[in-house]
C-alpha positions in Angstrom: 169.9 173.6 119.9 167.1 172.5 117.5 169.6 172.4 114.5 172.0 170.3 116.5 169.3 167.8 117.5 168.1 167.6 113.9 171.7 167.0 112.7 172.2 164.2 115.3 168.8 162.6 114.3 169.7 162.7 110.6 173.1 161.3 111.4 171.7 158.4 113.4 169.1 157.8 110.7 171.8 157.8 108.0 174.0 155.4 110.0 171.0 153.1 110.5 170.3 153.1 106.8 173.9 152.3 106.0 174.0 149.5 108.5 170.7 148.1 107.2 172.1 148.1 103.6 175.3 146.4 104.8 173.4 143.8 106.7 171.2 143.2 103.6 174.3 142.9 101.4 175.7 140.3 103.7 172.4 138.4 103.8 172.0 138.4 100.0 175.6 137.1 99.7 174.9 134.3 102.2 171.6 133.3 100.5 173.2 133.5 97.0 176.0 131.2 98.2 173.5 128.7 99.6 171.5 128.7 96.4 174.6 128.5 94.1 173.2 131.6 92.4 176.6 133.2 91.7 177.4 130.4 89.2 174.0 130.0 87.7 173.7 132.0 84.5 170.9 130.0 82.8 168.5 127.3 83.8 166.0 125.1 82.1 163.4 123.0 83.9 160.5 120.7 83.1 157.4 120.1 85.2 153.9 118.8 85.3 151.1 120.1 87.4 148.3 122.6 87.2 147.5 126.2 86.2 144.5 128.1 87.3 142.6 130.9 85.3 142.7 134.1 87.4 139.2 135.5 88.0 137.4 132.9 85.9 135.8 131.0 88.8 132.2 129.9 88.4 131.2 132.0 91.4 132.8 134.3 93.9 133.5 131.7 96.6 135.1 129.1 94.2 138.8 129.0 93.4 140.1 129.8 90.0 139.3 126.9 87.6 142.0 124.3 87.2 143.8 123.1 84.0 146.3 120.3 83.6 149.8 121.1 82.6 150.5 118.0 80.6 154.0 119.3 79.9 155.8 122.5 81.0 159.3 123.6 80.1 160.8 126.9 81.1 164.2 128.4 80.2 165.6 131.4 81.9 168.7 133.5 81.0 169.4 135.6 84.1 172.1 137.7 82.4 170.0 138.4 79.3 166.9 139.0 81.5 164.8 136.7 79.4 162.5 133.7 79.9 160.6 131.3 77.7 157.8 128.9 78.6 156.5 126.2 76.3 153.6 124.2 77.7 150.7 122.0 76.7 147.5 122.3 78.8 144.4 120.2 78.9 140.9 120.4 80.4 141.1 120.0 84.2 137.5 120.6 85.3 135.2 117.8 84.4 132.4 118.7 83.8 133.6 122.2 82.8 133.1 124.9 85.4 134.1 128.5 85.0 135.9 130.3 82.2 139.5 130.4 80.8 138.5 129.1 77.4 136.7 126.0 78.7 136.1 123.4 77.6 139.5 122.7 76.1 139.1 120.1 73.4 142.3 118.0 73.1 145.6 119.7 73.8 146.3 123.4 73.9 149.9 124.4 73.3 151.1 127.8 74.5 154.3 129.7 74.4 155.2 132.8 76.4 158.4 134.8 76.0 159.6 137.5 78.5 162.4 139.9 77.3 164.4 142.5 79.1 162.1 145.3 77.9 158.9 143.5 78.9 156.6 145.2 81.5 157.5 144.8 85.1 154.7 142.4 85.9 156.1 140.0 83.2 159.7 140.5 84.4 158.6 139.4 87.8 158.5 135.9 86.4 162.3 136.1 86.4 163.0 138.2 89.5 160.6 136.3 91.8 162.5 133.1 91.1 165.0 132.5 94.0 168.1 132.9 91.9 166.6 135.8 90.1 165.6 137.5 93.3 169.2 137.6 94.8 170.4 139.1 91.5 167.7 141.8 91.5 168.2 142.4 95.3 171.9 143.0 94.9 171.3 145.4 92.0 168.5 147.3 93.6 169.9 148.3 97.0 167.8 145.9 99.0 167.3 146.2 102.7 166.4 144.0 105.5 162.7 144.0 106.5 160.8 142.9 109.6 159.9 139.3 109.8 156.3 138.3 110.6 155.6 138.1 114.3 156.9 134.8 115.7 158.6 133.8 112.5 162.3 132.9 112.6 163.0 134.2 109.1 165.2 136.8 107.5 163.3 139.1 105.1 165.1 140.9 102.3 163.2 143.6 100.4 163.8 145.8 97.3 161.5 148.2 95.4 160.2 147.1 92.0 159.7 149.2 89.0 156.0 149.6 90.0 157.1 151.1 93.4 155.8 148.0 95.2 158.2 146.2 97.6 159.4 142.7 96.5 160.1 140.6 99.6 161.9 137.3 100.0 161.5 135.2 103.2 164.6 133.1 104.0 164.2 129.9 105.8 166.4 128.2 108.4 168.5 126.5 105.6 169.3 129.9 104.2 167.1 129.3 101.1 164.2 131.4 99.8 160.9 129.9 100.9 158.6 132.6 99.6 158.7 135.8 97.5 155.8 138.3 97.6 154.9 141.6 96.0 151.9 143.6 94.8 150.9 144.2 91.2 148.2 146.4 89.6 145.0 144.7 88.5 142.0 146.4 86.8 139.5 144.8 89.1 141.4 143.5 92.2 143.5 146.7 92.4 146.7 146.4 94.4 146.7 142.6 94.0 149.0 140.2 96.0 151.4 138.0 94.0 153.4 135.4 95.8 155.6 132.5 94.9 156.2 129.6 97.3 159.3 127.4 96.9 159.9 124.0 98.6 161.6 120.6 98.2 165.0 122.1 97.3 167.4 119.7 95.6 171.1 119.9 94.5 170.8 119.9 90.7 174.5 120.0 90.0 177.4 122.3 90.5 176.2 123.3 94.0 173.0 124.8 92.7 170.0 124.3 95.0 166.7 124.5 93.1 163.1 124.1 94.3 161.3 121.1 92.9 157.9 122.4 93.9 156.7 125.8 92.8 153.4 127.4 93.7 152.3 130.9 92.5 149.3 132.7 93.9 147.5 135.8 92.8 144.5 137.4 94.3 144.5 134.8 97.2 144.3 131.7 95.0 146.9 129.5 93.2 147.6 130.2 89.5 150.3 127.6 89.2 151.2 124.4 91.1 154.2 122.7 89.5 156.2 119.6 90.4 159.6 119.7 88.6 160.8 116.6 86.9 164.1 117.8 85.5 166.4 120.8 86.1 169.4 121.6 83.9 171.7 124.3 85.4 173.6 126.5 83.0 172.0 124.7 80.0 172.2 126.2 76.5 168.9 128.0 76.2 167.1 129.3 73.1 164.8 132.2 74.1 163.1 133.3 70.9 159.5 134.1 70.3 157.5 131.2 68.8 156.0 131.5 65.4 152.3 130.9 65.1 151.7 129.7 68.6 150.5 131.1 71.9 147.3 132.2 73.4 146.4 132.6 77.0 143.6 131.7 79.3 140.7 133.9 80.4 140.3 136.8 78.2 141.2 140.3 79.2 142.5 143.4 77.5 144.8 146.3 78.2 144.8 150.0 77.9 145.6 149.9 74.2 142.0 149.0 73.2 140.8 150.0 69.7 138.5 152.9 69.3 134.8 152.3 70.0 132.5 152.1 67.0 128.7 152.0 66.8 126.0 150.5 64.7 122.3 151.2 64.9 120.2 148.1 65.8 116.9 150.0 66.0 115.4 153.3 67.0 117.5 154.5 69.9 119.4 151.2 70.2 123.1 151.0 69.3 125.7 148.2 69.1 129.1 149.4 70.3 132.0 147.4 68.9 135.8 147.8 68.7 136.4 145.5 71.6 134.1 143.4 73.8 130.6 144.2 72.4 128.2 146.4 74.3 124.7 147.8 73.6 123.5 151.4 74.5 119.8 152.2 74.8 118.3 155.7 74.6 115.8 155.8 77.4 113.6 158.9 78.0 115.9 160.6 80.5 119.0 158.5 80.6 121.2 155.9 78.9 121.4 152.3 79.8 124.5 150.3 78.7 124.8 146.5 78.6 128.4 145.4 79.3 131.3 147.7 79.9 134.3 145.9 78.3 137.5 144.2 79.2 139.5 147.1 80.7 139.1 150.6 82.2 140.1 152.0 78.8 137.4 150.0 77.1 134.8 151.0 79.7 135.7 154.7 79.3 135.5 154.3 75.5 132.1 152.6 75.7 130.7 155.3 77.9 132.1 158.1 75.7 130.6 156.5 72.6 127.2 156.1 74.2 127.2 159.7 75.2 128.3 160.7 71.7 125.5 158.9 69.9 122.9 159.7 72.7 123.9 163.3 73.6 122.6 165.2 76.6 121.7 162.3 78.9 123.5 160.7 81.8 124.5 157.0 82.0 122.2 155.7 84.7 122.6 151.9 84.4 125.3 149.6 83.2 124.5 145.9 83.1 127.2 143.4 84.0 126.6 139.9 82.6 128.8 138.2 85.1 131.8 138.8 87.4 134.6 137.2 85.4 137.7 139.4 85.3 137.4 140.2 81.6 133.8 141.2 81.9 134.2 143.3 85.0 137.5 145.1 84.2 135.5 148.0 82.6 133.4 148.5 85.7 135.8 150.8 87.5 135.1 153.2 84.6 131.4 152.8 85.5 132.2 153.5 89.1 134.0 156.7 88.2 131.0 157.7 86.1 128.7 157.3 89.1 126.3 155.0 87.3 124.5 152.0 88.9 125.8 148.5 88.1 123.1 145.9 87.5 124.3 142.3 88.1 122.9 139.0 89.2 122.4 138.8 93.0 125.2 136.2 93.3 127.7 138.8 92.1 126.5 141.8 94.1 128.6 141.4 97.3 131.7 140.4 95.4 131.6 143.4 93.0 130.9 145.8 95.9 134.0 144.5 97.6 136.4 144.2 94.7 135.3 147.5 93.0 136.1 149.2 96.4 139.7 147.9 96.6 142.5 150.5 96.5 144.3 151.1 93.2 147.4 153.0 94.5 150.0 151.4 92.2 148.3 152.7 89.1 145.5 155.0 90.1 142.5 154.8 87.8 139.7 157.5 87.6 137.7 155.9 90.3 140.7 156.0 92.6 141.4 159.6 91.7 137.9 160.9 92.2 137.1 158.8 95.3 133.9 157.3 93.8 132.4 154.1 95.4 130.5 151.4 93.5 126.7 151.4 93.3 125.5 147.9 92.7 121.9 146.6 92.4 121.0 142.9 92.4 119.0 141.2 89.7 117.1 138.0 90.5 115.6 135.7 87.8 114.3 138.6 85.8 114.3 142.4 85.7 112.7 144.7 83.1 114.0 148.2 82.3 111.6 150.3 80.4 110.4 153.8 79.8 107.3 152.8 77.9 109.0 152.8 74.6 112.2 150.9 75.0 112.4 147.6 76.9 115.4 145.6 78.1 114.7 142.3 79.7 117.4 140.8 81.9 117.3 137.0 82.6 119.4 134.8 84.8 120.7 131.7 83.0 119.9 128.5 84.8 122.3 125.5 84.9 125.0 127.5 83.1 128.4 126.1 84.1 130.5 129.0 82.8 129.2 131.2 85.7 126.4 130.7 88.2 125.4 134.3 88.2 125.2 134.9 84.4 122.7 137.4 82.9 121.5 137.7 79.4 119.8 140.8 78.0 116.9 140.6 75.5 115.4 143.5 73.6 111.9 142.2 72.5 111.1 145.0 70.1 114.4 144.5 68.2 114.4 140.7 68.8 118.1 141.1 69.8 119.8 139.0 72.5 123.2 139.9 74.1 125.0 137.0 75.7 128.5 136.4 77.1 130.5 133.1 76.8 127.6 130.9 75.9 128.4 131.1 72.2 131.7 132.7 71.1 131.6 132.6 67.3 134.4 131.0 65.5 135.4 131.6 61.8 132.7 130.5 59.4 135.1 127.8 58.1 135.5 126.2 61.6 134.2 122.8 62.4 131.7 122.6 65.3 133.1 120.7 68.3 131.8 117.2 68.9 130.4 117.0 71.5 129.1 120.6 71.6 130.1 122.8 74.5 127.8 122.4 77.5 127.8 126.2 77.8 126.4 126.6 74.3 123.9 123.9 74.8 122.8 125.5 78.0 122.4 128.9 76.3 120.1 127.3 73.7 118.1 125.5 76.4 117.6 128.8 78.3 116.5 130.7 75.2 113.8 128.0 74.6 112.9 127.8 78.3 112.2 131.6 78.3 110.4 131.4 74.9 112.5 134.3 73.5 111.9 135.2 69.9 115.6 135.9 69.0 116.5 136.9 65.5 120.0 138.4 66.1 122.5 137.4 68.8 125.1 139.9 70.0 128.0 137.9 71.5 130.1 140.0 73.8 133.0 138.1 72.3 132.1 139.5 69.0 133.1 137.6 65.8 136.4 138.8 64.2 134.7 139.2 60.8 132.0 141.4 62.4 129.2 139.2 60.9 125.7 139.3 62.1 125.1 136.2 64.3 121.6 134.6 64.0 119.7 132.1 66.1 120.0 129.8 63.1 123.8 129.9 63.3 123.7 129.1 67.0 121.5 126.1 66.6 123.5 124.8 63.7 126.7 125.1 65.7 125.3 122.8 68.4 123.6 120.4 65.9 120.1 121.1 66.8 117.1 122.2 64.7 116.2 125.9 64.7 112.9 125.0 66.3 111.9 122.1 68.6 
């Protein structure tokens, strides 16, 4: 009897799955027809608008900082599974607030190319477009999903390469109004990624194309584009640009170079090979200042600190500020069980974000179930064992981030700072006017009366030179003493 019931249940379930797949196929066909997707092989469109630097906000409650898209052109070849963006961005926050390479002086050209063998998160730039979605849905055995409560929408869903569902929400005109999915992020974990489409227009040949595109990641917009021209089935040239490119807020992936160390003084070590860090040998533990731009970098920094200071646990790791590229190594700190020291404005934010699930790409903290331990720092905190001293100070009136800490080692006369001064090649011409972030750093050093001989920028110079206070003051056009 049990076997017969089980057989009937499996049969019913199988029939339901087949029916769902058939319904989805019909829905995809209907949407594709409304969009004119069947005849759209390539598209090129131009736009103006804004982009926003993910995780580079000046504080946890602010949106991602805004930049102006002075020009934006994108070409997509759906059959070749390739895309190319050429854009020119300019400063959008005046005065500058937050990160993302602010302040931009003049125009910043960028080119980005996505090919068929690109990582899934980059391919989503193609498959989350309405015409790309219907192609991917047809090829990936999409099914119909439940619409949100009270919504009169059809929802079509397929599973992406990262095992997260990709869902399209179809409006009453049989057009795609929104596409959403989840992607892995080193800080925000299983992060929401959605694209919103509106103001559809017939751009020729029966192709309906949205003239307003908004992308959101982590709950805030990252693009808001108003299209000015769309060319359906245009001849497109999707080749990597030569000598152009560059992106906005810093970061780093798992392929970080090996950590290397240099002795700054007795029991004090500079760790390079990525975002710079300092390890200090206290009496019964290790303290590290900054953890790097990725989990891989964080693990490498911790491993190098333990190698050069053997037999002691890592007790403290100082986080200068909560920007994504400076907190992406903190999950490694969480897995280590060390305490994170950060300014009080960042405490609640880091406790929340470092506790988010990482199921799409489980990191060590996800695997071992560790939770973050975060302690707040006010205007000043001193770490000492009677021999070594680390002084942590809050930077005042610092537009890059409201909760920025610097670390000063008075015995060594070494200052570690992040994003106040990011050294350029020695042949570079200082900006005129000087960056307000750099001017603020100089003002704070003088306000605090710190005797600085060597500066360790977290964004360490590419030539690995020693950065001095004299270099900093020369860069901003101020005398070394005032």
